[in-house]
C-alpha positions in Angstrom: 14.3 -21.0 -1.7 16.1 -23.7 -3.7 13.4 -26.0 -3.2 11.1 -23.6 -4.9 13.4 -22.9 -7.7 13.9 -26.8 -8.5 10.1 -27.1 -8.6 9.7 -24.2 -10.9 12.3 -26.3 -13.2 10.8 -29.8 -12.8 7.3 -28.9 -12.4 6.7 -25.9 -14.7 9.7 -26.6 -17.2 11.5 -23.3 -16.6 15.1 -23.1 -17.1 17.3 -22.2 -13.9 18.0 -18.8 -15.0 14.2 -18.0 -15.5 13.0 -19.9 -12.2 15.7 -17.6 -10.3 14.1 -14.5 -12.0 10.4 -15.7 -10.9 12.0 -15.9 -7.4 13.3 -12.5 -7.5 10.2 -11.1 -8.9 8.2 -12.8 -6.0 10.3 -11.5 -3.4 10.5 -8.0 -4.8 6.6 -8.2 -4.8 5.8 -10.4 -1.8 3.5 -7.9 -0.2 1.3 -7.8 -3.4 1.4 -11.4 -4.0 -1.8 -12.3 -1.3 -3.9 -9.9 -3.5 -3.1 -11.0 -6.9 -3.8 -14.7 -5.6 -7.2 -13.8 -4.0 -8.1 -11.7 -6.9 -7.4 -14.6 -9.2 -9.8 -17.2 -7.9 -6.9 -19.4 -6.9 -7.8 -19.2 -3.5 -10.7 -21.6 -3.9 -8.2 -24.1 -5.0 -5.9 -23.8 -2.2 -6.5 -26.5 0.4 -7.3 -25.7 3.9 -4.4 -27.1 5.4 -2.2 -25.1 3.2 -4.1 -21.9 4.0 -3.5 -21.8 7.4 0.1 -22.4 7.1 1.0 -19.4 4.7 3.3 -16.8 6.0 2.1 -13.4 6.6 -1.7 -14.3 7.1 -2.1 -15.2 3.5 -4.5 -17.9 4.3 -7.0 -15.4 5.7 -7.2 -13.6 2.2 -8.9 -16.8 0.8 
């Protein structure tokens, strides 16, 4: 989890507190994230090599 928080800080420019809030939100809404990603059109941008490794069958939604 720290790796994702650090990524949000470095790549997105969030401060640590905000990055932790994002993580908490994603954890609380984990069951809805696949639908959000699929409906956003981002599924087409996720490489196949990553799709197959996403937890909970996320890759099958794209």
